[in-house]
A tleap script that builds the chain and sets N, CA, C and O, in Angstrom:
source leaprc.protein.ff14SB
mol = sequence {
  NMET ASN ALA ASP SER ALA ALA GLY GLU ARG
  ASN LEU GLY GLU GLN PRO ILE SER GLN LEU
  LEU THR GLU HIE GLY LEU ARG ALA HIE ASP
  LEU VAL ALA ALA SER THR GLU GLN ILE THR
  HIE LYS MET VAL ALA ARG ALA CYS LYS GLY
  ARG ARG LEU THR LEU ASN THR GLN SER LYS
  VAL LEU ARG ALA LEU ASN LEU ALA THR LYS
  LYS ASN PHE SER LEU GLY ASP LEU PHE ASN
  TYR GLN CPRO
}
set mol.1.N position { 246.932 -84.526 81.243 }
set mol.1.CA position { 247.422 -84.407 82.460 }
set mol.1.C position { 247.262 -84.234 83.228 }
set mol.1.O position { 246.172 -83.786 83.586 }
set mol.2.N position { 248.574 -84.549 84.284 }
set mol.2.CA position { 247.731 -86.037 85.647 }
set mol.2.C position { 247.443 -84.605 86.510 }
set mol.2.O position { 247.608 -83.403 86.299 }
set mol.3.N position { 246.554 -86.022 88.357 }
set mol.3.CA position { 246.289 -84.584 88.997 }
set mol.3.C position { 248.022 -84.206 89.705 }
set mol.3.O position { 248.291 -83.196 90.355 }
set mol.4.N position { 248.781 -85.080 89.427 }
set mol.4.CA position { 250.504 -84.315 90.419 }
set mol.4.C position { 250.649 -83.514 89.349 }
set mol.4.O position { 251.031 -82.516 89.959 }
set mol.5.N position { 250.627 -82.960 87.450 }
set mol.5.CA position { 251.700 -81.723 86.457 }
set mol.5.C position { 250.012 -80.100 86.825 }
set mol.5.O position { 250.073 -78.875 86.717 }
set mol.6.N position { 248.938 -80.948 87.198 }
set mol.6.CA position { 247.855 -79.470 87.748 }
set mol.6.C position { 248.322 -79.108 88.863 }
set mol.6.O position { 248.636 -77.943 89.109 }
set mol.7.N position { 248.405 -79.899 89.530 }
set mol.7.CA position { 248.726 -78.934 91.079 }
set mol.7.C position { 250.077 -78.080 91.458 }
set mol.7.O position { 250.475 -77.430 92.425 }
set mol.8.N position { 250.700 -78.551 89.778 }
set mol.8.CA position { 252.580 -78.215 90.116 }
set mol.8.C position { 252.512 -76.891 89.978 }
set mol.8.O position { 253.044 -76.018 90.664 }
set mol.9.N position { 251.402 -76.749 88.479 }
set mol.9.CA position { 251.075 -75.403 88.111 }
set mol.9.C position { 250.441 -74.613 88.448 }
set mol.9.O position { 250.260 -73.531 87.888 }
set mol.10.N position { 249.901 -75.060 89.592 }
set mol.10.CA position { 248.893 -73.860 90.111 }
set mol.10.C position { 250.179 -73.569 91.726 }
set mol.10.O position { 250.236 -72.463 92.264 }
set mol.11.N position { 250.684 -74.271 92.012 }
set mol.11.CA position { 251.331 -73.722 93.963 }
set mol.11.C position { 253.304 -73.877 92.739 }
set mol.11.O position { 254.114 -74.565 92.117 }
set mol.12.N position { 252.877 -72.595 93.241 }
set mol.12.CA position { 254.385 -71.656 92.334 }
set mol.12.C position { 255.233 -71.379 93.554 }
set mol.12.O position { 256.009 -70.424 93.539 }
set mol.13.N position { 255.070 -72.561 95.146 }
set mol.13.CA position { 255.481 -72.293 96.405 }
set mol.13.C position { 255.960 -71.217 97.407 }
set mol.13.O position { 255.075 -70.438 97.762 }
set mol.14.N position { 257.012 -71.054 97.854 }
set mol.14.CA position { 256.962 -69.600 99.353 }
set mol.14.C position { 256.876 -68.626 97.824 }
set mol.14.O position { 257.335 -68.946 96.728 }
set mol.15.N position { 255.998 -67.140 98.260 }
set mol.15.CA position { 255.958 -66.348 96.783 }
set mol.15.C position { 257.032 -64.761 98.171 }
set mol.15.O position { 257.149 -65.131 99.339 }
set mol.16.N position { 257.512 -63.563 97.880 }
set mol.16.CA position { 257.842 -62.731 98.128 }
set mol.16.C position { 257.140 -61.894 99.002 }
set mol.16.O position { 257.778 -60.902 99.353 }
set mol.17.N position { 255.420 -62.068 99.692 }
set mol.17.CA position { 255.303 -61.812 100.001 }
set mol.17.C position { 255.532 -61.983 101.378 }
set mol.17.O position { 255.872 -61.164 102.232 }
set mol.18.N position { 255.212 -63.559 101.473 }
set mol.18.CA position { 254.955 -64.082 103.020 }
set mol.18.C position { 256.909 -63.780 103.385 }
set mol.18.O position { 257.378 -64.305 104.395 }
set mol.19.N position { 258.004 -62.764 102.283 }
set mol.19.CA position { 259.037 -62.990 103.684 }
set mol.19.C position { 258.654 -61.124 104.042 }
set mol.19.O position { 259.081 -60.752 105.135 }
set mol.20.N position { 257.920 -60.052 103.202 }
set mol.20.CA position { 257.988 -58.979 103.340 }
set mol.20.C position { 256.976 -59.233 104.622 }
set mol.20.O position { 257.265 -58.405 105.486 }
set mol.21.N position { 256.187 -59.853 104.935 }
set mol.21.CA position { 255.135 -59.979 106.245 }
set mol.21.C position { 256.747 -60.243 107.037 }
set mol.21.O position { 257.463 -59.243 107.080 }
set mol.22.N position { 257.074 -61.002 107.391 }
set mol.22.CA position { 258.170 -61.818 107.608 }
set mol.22.C position { 259.335 -60.165 108.899 }
set mol.22.O position { 259.601 -60.013 110.091 }
set mol.23.N position { 259.604 -59.362 107.517 }
set mol.23.CA position { 260.108 -57.950 107.487 }
set mol.23.C position { 259.552 -57.119 108.253 }
set mol.23.O position { 260.320 -56.337 108.814 }
set mol.24.N position { 257.954 -56.977 108.568 }
set mol.24.CA position { 257.241 -56.422 108.620 }
set mol.24.C position { 256.425 -56.600 109.776 }
set mol.24.O position { 255.418 -55.916 109.963 }
set mol.25.N position { 256.873 -57.621 110.677 }
set mol.25.CA position { 256.343 -58.774 111.430 }
set mol.25.C position { 254.780 -58.418 111.334 }
set mol.25.O position { 254.698 -58.028 112.498 }
set mol.26.N position { 253.940 -58.312 111.014 }
set mol.26.CA position { 253.169 -58.750 110.519 }
set mol.26.C position { 252.546 -59.734 109.885 }
set mol.26.O position { 252.996 -60.072 108.790 }
set mol.27.N position { 250.880 -60.701 110.658 }
set mol.27.CA position { 250.183 -62.140 109.793 }
set mol.27.C position { 249.545 -61.674 108.908 }
set mol.27.O position { 249.338 -60.637 108.278 }
set mol.28.N position { 249.173 -63.068 109.036 }
set mol.28.CA position { 247.653 -62.881 107.982 }
set mol.28.C position { 247.452 -61.873 108.850 }
set mol.28.O position { 248.220 -60.913 108.781 }
set mol.29.N position { 246.210 -61.876 110.006 }
set mol.29.CA position { 244.880 -61.267 109.901 }
set mol.29.C position { 245.823 -59.998 109.795 }
set mol.29.O position { 245.026 -59.264 110.380 }
set mol.30.N position { 246.707 -59.296 109.563 }
set mol.30.CA position { 246.473 -57.930 110.569 }
set mol.30.C position { 246.824 -56.897 108.634 }
set mol.30.O position { 247.192 -55.733 108.474 }
set mol.31.N position { 246.517 -57.920 107.611 }
set mol.31.CA position { 246.418 -57.959 106.424 }
set mol.31.C position { 245.488 -57.534 106.042 }
set mol.31.O position { 245.524 -56.772 105.077 }
set mol.32.N position { 243.818 -58.006 106.913 }
set mol.32.CA position { 243.212 -58.515 106.637 }
set mol.32.C position { 242.362 -57.331 107.392 }
set mol.32.O position { 241.765 -56.472 106.744 }
set mol.33.N position { 242.365 -57.369 108.805 }
set mol.33.CA position { 242.688 -56.221 109.603 }
set mol.33.C position { 242.517 -54.084 108.862 }
set mol.33.O position { 242.090 -52.947 109.064 }
set mol.34.N position { 243.237 -54.973 108.021 }
set mol.34.CA position { 244.245 -53.364 107.338 }
set mol.34.C position { 243.766 -53.318 105.902 }
set mol.34.O position { 244.271 -52.497 105.137 }
set mol.35.N position { 242.579 -54.366 105.383 }
set mol.35.CA position { 242.342 -53.646 103.815 }
set mol.35.C position { 241.178 -53.276 104.345 }
set mol.35.O position { 240.828 -53.518 105.500 }
set mol.36.N position { 240.274 -52.421 103.157 }
set mol.36.CA position { 238.710 -51.777 102.947 }
set mol.36.C position { 238.012 -52.374 101.934 }
set mol.36.O position { 236.847 -52.077 101.672 }
set mol.37.N position { 238.815 -53.408 101.199 }
set mol.37.CA position { 237.900 -54.381 100.519 }
set mol.37.C position { 238.157 -56.003 101.627 }
set mol.37.O position { 238.773 -56.246 102.665 }
set mol.38.N position { 237.294 -56.794 100.671 }
set mol.38.CA position { 237.099 -57.808 101.158 }
set mol.38.C position { 237.832 -58.675 100.400 }
set mol.38.O position { 237.803 -58.811 99.177 }
set mol.39.N position { 238.731 -59.460 101.504 }
set mol.39.CA position { 239.824 -60.411 101.685 }
set mol.39.C position { 239.972 -60.996 102.955 }
set mol.39.O position { 239.479 -60.286 103.831 }
set mol.40.N position { 240.419 -61.919 103.317 }
set mol.40.CA position { 240.110 -63.855 103.967 }
set mol.40.C position { 241.416 -63.846 104.344 }
set mol.40.O position { 242.088 -62.904 103.922 }
set mol.41.N position { 242.204 -65.060 105.373 }
set mol.41.CA position { 243.097 -64.981 106.097 }
set mol.41.C position { 243.505 -66.227 104.741 }
set mol.41.O position { 244.628 -66.711 104.601 }
set mol.42.N position { 242.551 -66.485 104.044 }
set mol.42.CA position { 242.688 -68.154 103.584 }
set mol.42.C position { 243.467 -67.531 102.080 }
set mol.42.O position { 244.315 -68.133 101.422 }
set mol.43.N position { 242.962 -66.327 101.826 }
set mol.43.CA position { 243.452 -65.325 100.145 }
set mol.43.C position { 245.051 -64.758 101.019 }
set mol.43.O position { 246.066 -64.508 100.369 }
set mol.44.N position { 244.991 -64.644 102.453 }
set mol.44.CA position { 246.593 -64.259 102.330 }
set mol.44.C position { 247.359 -65.552 102.769 }
set mol.44.O position { 248.589 -65.513 102.804 }
set mol.45.N position { 246.377 -67.226 103.262 }
set mol.45.CA position { 248.269 -67.791 102.708 }
set mol.45.C position { 248.195 -68.257 101.651 }
set mol.45.O position { 248.892 -69.196 101.266 }
set mol.46.N position { 247.239 -67.617 100.917 }
set mol.46.CA position { 247.221 -68.878 99.693 }
set mol.46.C position { 249.146 -68.229 98.711 }
set mol.46.O position { 250.061 -68.826 98.143 }
set mol.47.N position { 248.760 -66.408 99.127 }
set mol.47.CA position { 249.824 -66.100 98.640 }
set mol.47.C position { 250.861 -66.494 99.195 }
set mol.47.O position { 251.501 -67.247 98.462 }
set mol.48.N position { 251.091 -66.404 99.694 }
set mol.48.CA position { 252.632 -66.732 100.746 }
set mol.48.C position { 252.918 -67.918 100.538 }
set mol.48.O position { 253.994 -68.516 100.516 }
set mol.49.N position { 251.291 -68.399 100.298 }
set mol.49.CA position { 252.835 -70.283 100.103 }
set mol.49.C position { 252.941 -70.479 98.297 }
set mol.49.O position { 253.193 -71.539 97.725 }
set mol.50.N position { 252.711 -69.332 97.731 }
set mol.50.CA position { 252.887 -69.501 96.139 }
set mol.50.C position { 250.916 -69.966 95.222 }
set mol.50.O position { 250.768 -69.415 94.131 }
set mol.51.N position { 250.023 -70.619 95.578 }
set mol.51.CA position { 248.877 -70.980 95.267 }
set mol.51.C position { 248.415 -69.988 93.987 }
set mol.51.O position { 247.600 -69.097 94.228 }
set mol.52.N position { 248.688 -70.072 93.280 }
set mol.52.CA position { 247.807 -69.780 91.715 }
set mol.52.C position { 246.747 -68.967 92.245 }
set mol.52.O position { 245.687 -69.426 92.672 }
set mol.53.N position { 247.318 -66.708 92.175 }
set mol.53.CA position { 245.695 -65.751 92.477 }
set mol.53.C position { 245.755 -65.369 91.338 }
set mol.53.O position { 246.641 -65.607 90.517 }
set mol.54.N position { 244.370 -64.460 91.155 }
set mol.54.CA position { 244.067 -64.230 89.957 }
set mol.54.C position { 244.639 -63.184 90.346 }
set mol.54.O position { 245.154 -63.229 91.464 }
set mol.55.N position { 244.739 -61.834 89.502 }
set mol.55.CA position { 245.311 -60.733 89.201 }
set mol.55.C position { 243.736 -59.694 90.167 }
set mol.55.O position { 243.932 -58.518 90.473 }
set mol.56.N position { 243.137 -59.992 90.308 }
set mol.56.CA position { 242.145 -59.497 91.251 }
set mol.56.C position { 242.644 -59.909 92.770 }
set mol.56.O position { 242.493 -59.104 93.690 }
set mol.57.N position { 243.126 -60.946 92.943 }
set mol.57.CA position { 242.635 -61.815 94.147 }
set mol.57.C position { 244.820 -61.103 94.683 }
set mol.57.O position { 245.184 -60.838 95.829 }
set mol.58.N position { 245.471 -61.042 93.751 }
set mol.58.CA position { 246.695 -60.290 93.862 }
set mol.58.C position { 246.194 -58.826 94.663 }
set mol.58.O position { 245.749 -58.401 95.729 }
set mol.59.N position { 246.469 -58.565 93.795 }
set mol.59.CA position { 245.463 -56.856 93.935 }
set mol.59.C position { 245.218 -56.457 94.777 }
set mol.59.O position { 245.524 -55.309 95.101 }
set mol.60.N position { 244.329 -57.540 95.716 }
set mol.60.CA position { 243.478 -57.078 96.870 }
set mol.60.C position { 245.079 -57.099 97.769 }
set mol.60.O position { 245.833 -56.193 98.125 }
set mol.61.N position { 245.119 -58.414 97.888 }
set mol.61.CA position { 246.513 -58.465 98.822 }
set mol.61.C position { 247.611 -57.446 98.497 }
set mol.61.O position { 248.751 -57.429 98.962 }
set mol.62.N position { 247.312 -56.984 98.015 }
set mol.62.CA position { 248.290 -55.857 97.478 }
set mol.62.C position { 247.694 -54.517 98.574 }
set mol.62.O position { 247.812 -53.905 99.635 }
set mol.63.N position { 247.209 -54.645 97.692 }
set mol.63.CA position { 246.515 -52.953 98.631 }
set mol.63.C position { 246.241 -52.898 100.043 }
set mol.63.O position { 246.340 -51.893 100.747 }
set mol.64.N position { 245.857 -54.164 100.445 }
set mol.64.CA position { 246.809 -54.450 102.030 }
set mol.64.C position { 247.433 -54.317 102.842 }
set mol.64.O position { 247.370 -53.927 104.008 }
set mol.65.N position { 248.681 -54.971 101.610 }
set mol.65.CA position { 249.687 -54.654 102.555 }
set mol.65.C position { 250.384 -53.531 102.545 }
set mol.65.O position { 251.233 -53.269 103.398 }
set mol.66.N position { 250.033 -52.663 101.426 }
set mol.66.CA position { 250.467 -51.348 101.307 }
set mol.66.C position { 249.862 -50.452 102.789 }
set mol.66.O position { 250.693 -49.971 103.560 }
set mol.67.N position { 248.796 -50.348 102.980 }
set mol.67.CA position { 248.109 -49.844 103.623 }
set mol.67.C position { 248.612 -50.171 105.312 }
set mol.67.O position { 248.863 -49.326 106.171 }
set mol.68.N position { 248.658 -51.665 105.443 }
set mol.68.CA position { 249.177 -52.141 106.902 }
set mol.68.C position { 250.987 -51.626 106.780 }
set mol.68.O position { 251.717 -51.282 107.710 }
set mol.69.N position { 251.180 -51.685 105.936 }
set mol.69.CA position { 252.807 -52.021 106.082 }
set mol.69.C position { 252.862 -49.392 105.508 }
set mol.69.O position { 253.745 -48.742 106.070 }
set mol.70.N position { 252.240 -48.915 104.892 }
set mol.70.CA position { 252.366 -47.386 105.253 }
set mol.70.C position { 253.243 -47.527 103.449 }
set mol.70.O position { 253.641 -46.614 102.726 }
set mol.71.N position { 253.266 -48.429 103.316 }
set mol.71.CA position { 254.989 -47.945 101.475 }
set mol.71.C position { 253.576 -49.124 100.708 }
set mol.71.O position { 252.541 -49.788 100.658 }
set mol.72.N position { 255.165 -48.351 100.149 }
set mol.72.CA position { 254.612 -48.610 98.142 }
set mol.72.C position { 254.924 -49.437 97.069 }
set mol.72.O position { 255.472 -49.134 96.009 }
set mol.73.N position { 254.292 -51.103 97.670 }
set mol.73.CA position { 255.113 -52.478 96.989 }
set mol.73.C position { 254.182 -52.412 95.854 }
set mol.73.O position { 253.038 -51.965 95.781 }
set mol.74.N position { 254.957 -52.970 94.979 }
set mol.74.CA position { 254.591 -53.651 93.363 }
set mol.74.C position { 253.879 -54.530 93.195 }
set mol.74.O position { 253.706 -55.105 94.270 }
set mol.75.N position { 252.989 -55.274 91.891 }
set mol.75.CA position { 253.159 -57.133 92.805 }
set mol.75.C position { 254.463 -57.727 92.924 }
set mol.75.O position { 254.925 -58.549 93.716 }
set mol.76.N position { 255.209 -56.761 91.391 }
set mol.76.CA position { 256.365 -57.711 91.486 }
set mol.76.C position { 256.879 -57.808 92.811 }
set mol.76.O position { 257.484 -58.865 92.986 }
set mol.77.N position { 256.830 -56.914 93.986 }
set mol.77.CA position { 257.295 -57.639 94.542 }
set mol.77.C position { 256.509 -58.319 95.896 }
set mol.77.O position { 256.624 -58.333 97.121 }
set mol.78.N position { 256.024 -58.626 95.303 }
set mol.78.CA position { 254.852 -59.483 96.330 }
set mol.78.C position { 254.897 -61.230 95.515 }
set mol.78.O position { 254.534 -62.349 95.879 }
set mol.79.N position { 255.289 -60.888 94.764 }
set mol.79.CA position { 254.617 -62.046 93.456 }
set mol.79.C position { 255.872 -62.688 92.723 }
set mol.79.O position { 256.614 -61.967 92.056 }
set mol.80.N position { 256.153 -64.343 92.883 }
set mol.80.CA position { 257.195 -63.664 90.849 }
set mol.80.C position { 256.536 -64.531 90.463 }
set mol.80.O position { 257.128 -65.609 90.498 }
set mol.81.N position { 254.956 -64.597 89.876 }
set mol.81.CA position { 254.598 -64.847 88.681 }
set mol.81.C position { 253.274 -63.770 88.840 }
set mol.81.O position { 252.708 -63.093 89.698 }
set mol.82.N position { 253.186 -64.164 87.148 }
set mol.82.CA position { 251.908 -62.927 86.621 }
set mol.82.C position { 250.869 -64.244 85.927 }
set mol.82.O position { 251.007 -65.248 85.228 }
set mol.83.N position { 249.856 -63.540 86.583 }
set mol.83.CA position { 248.355 -64.802 86.537 }
set mol.83.C position { 248.557 -64.799 85.203 }
set mol.83.O position { 247.847 -65.486 84.470 }
savepdb mol mol.pdb
quit
């Protein structure tokens, strides 16, 4: 496996979370500020860009989005792949 195909497996394109942030007028900083857990701006940016994240990281981003929007999204609403 070459480096290009390995990178292709990790980068999955823009994810639905990116659109949800836009629709709610939120930025990565808003999720970091709303979170009660250790999440970083980089984690949110990777989530939006489609970098494959662990289930643990996906869950942290999901909980932060739910806190920031006061809604109840599921992982399937944010990501179009499974870890």
